[in-house]
C-alpha positions as CSV (number, residue, x, y, z in Angstrom):
1,M,7.2,11.6,12.5
2,K,9.3,10.5,9.6
3,I,9.1,11.2,5.8
4,V,10.3,8.4,3.5
5,E,10.8,9.5,-0.2
6,K,9.8,6.9,-2.7
7,P,10.1,6.8,-6.5
8,W,6.3,7.0,-6.8
9,G,5.8,9.6,-4.1
10,R,6.3,9.5,-0.3
11,E,5.3,7.9,3.0
12,I,4.7,9.9,6.1
13,W,5.2,7.7,9.1
14,V,2.9,9.2,11.7
15,A,3.2,6.5,14.4
16,Q,5.1,3.3,14.9
17,T,4.9,1.4,18.2
18,D,5.5,-2.3,19.1
19,R,1.8,-2.9,18.4
20,Y,0.7,-0.8,15.4
21,A,1.9,1.7,12.8
22,L,0.1,4.5,10.9
23,K,1.3,5.9,7.6
24,I,0.0,8.5,5.1
25,I,1.1,7.4,1.6
26,E,1.1,9.7,-1.4
27,F,1.3,8.5,-5.0
28,K,1.8,10.6,-8.0
29,K,-0.7,10.1,-10.8
30,G,0.4,7.3,-13.2
31,S,2.9,5.8,-10.8
32,R,2.6,2.4,-9.1
33,S,4.1,0.4,-6.2
34,S,5.9,-2.9,-6.6
35,L,3.8,-6.0,-6.7
36,Q,4.5,-7.2,-3.2
37,F,3.4,-9.2,-0.2
38,H,4.2,-9.2,3.5
39,N,5.2,-12.2,5.6
40,K,3.9,-10.8,9.0
41,K,2.6,-7.3,8.3
42,H,-1.2,-7.1,8.3
43,E,-2.6,-3.8,6.9
44,H,-5.8,-1.9,6.2
45,I,-5.6,0.9,3.6
46,Y,-8.1,3.8,3.5
47,V,-8.3,5.9,0.3
48,D,-8.4,9.4,1.6
49,S,-8.3,11.1,-1.8
50,G,-7.9,10.2,-5.4
51,V,-8.5,6.9,-7.3
52,V,-6.3,3.8,-7.4
53,E,-6.4,0.5,-9.2
54,M,-5.4,-2.2,-6.7
55,E,-4.1,-5.4,-8.1
56,W,-5.1,-7.7,-5.3
57,E,-4.9,-11.4,-4.6
58,N,-8.3,-12.7,-3.5
59,D,-9.0,-15.4,-1.0
60,E,-8.9,-18.0,-3.8
61,G,-5.4,-16.9,-4.8
62,C,-6.4,-15.3,-8.0
63,M,-5.3,-11.8,-9.0
64,E,-8.1,-9.2,-9.6
65,T,-8.1,-5.4,-10.1
66,L,-10.2,-3.3,-7.7
67,V,-10.9,0.3,-8.4
68,L,-10.9,2.2,-5.1
69,K,-12.0,5.8,-4.6
70,S,-12.1,8.2,-1.6
71,G,-13.7,6.4,1.4
72,D,-12.9,2.9,0.2
73,V,-10.9,0.5,2.4
74,V,-9.0,-2.7,1.5
75,E,-7.4,-5.3,3.9
76,N,-4.1,-6.9,3.0
77,K,-3.5,-10.0,5.1
78,P,0.0,-11.5,5.4
79,G,0.9,-13.4,2.2
80,R,-1.6,-11.5,0.0
81,K,0.0,-10.0,-3.1
82,H,-1.0,-6.4,-3.9
83,R,0.0,-3.4,-6.0
84,V,-1.3,0.2,-6.1
85,T,-1.5,2.1,-9.4
86,A,-2.5,5.8,-9.0
87,V,-5.1,6.8,-11.6
88,E,-5.0,10.3,-10.0
89,D,-2.8,11.8,-7.4
90,V,-3.6,9.7,-4.4
91,R,-3.5,10.0,-0.6
92,L,-3.8,6.7,1.4
93,I,-3.9,6.2,5.1
94,E,-2.5,2.8,6.2
95,V,-2.9,1.3,9.6
96,S,-0.9,-1.9,10.2
97,T,1.0,-4.1,12.5
98,P,4.5,-2.6,13.1
99,E,6.6,-4.6,10.6
100,L,7.2,-1.7,8.2
101,D,10.3,-3.3,6.6
102,D,8.4,-6.6,5.9
103,V,8.1,-6.2,2.1
104,V,8.7,-9.0,-0.4
105,R,8.8,-7.6,-3.9
106,V,7.6,-9.9,-6.7
107,E,7.9,-7.2,-9.5
108,D,9.2,-3.7,-9.3
109,D,9.4,-0.9,-11.9
110,Y,12.2,0.7,-9.9
111,N,14.6,-2.3,-9.6
112,R,14.6,-2.3,-5.8
């Protein structure tokens, strides 16, 4: 297990193999991730606790905002832009393909 501190919270890397990865992601209320996409990484995100607004590129290529609560799931396919904004303190569970460093930032509040 590995803990990765982020400006918006932290990631707990529970598992990473050559076939899949599992992370627990914690966001502080009012913070947000970069607007990003992945070239290869394919992920499903489960909202374990809290409420998030997910800026998300739909299948037609248009950005929309989804409000996700505990128990909701969203799929981010490779190439799909997305950003999480924490309405409350949030705990997400992400299962994905193993390319954890595959992040292309389009916009970032933290200048990364």
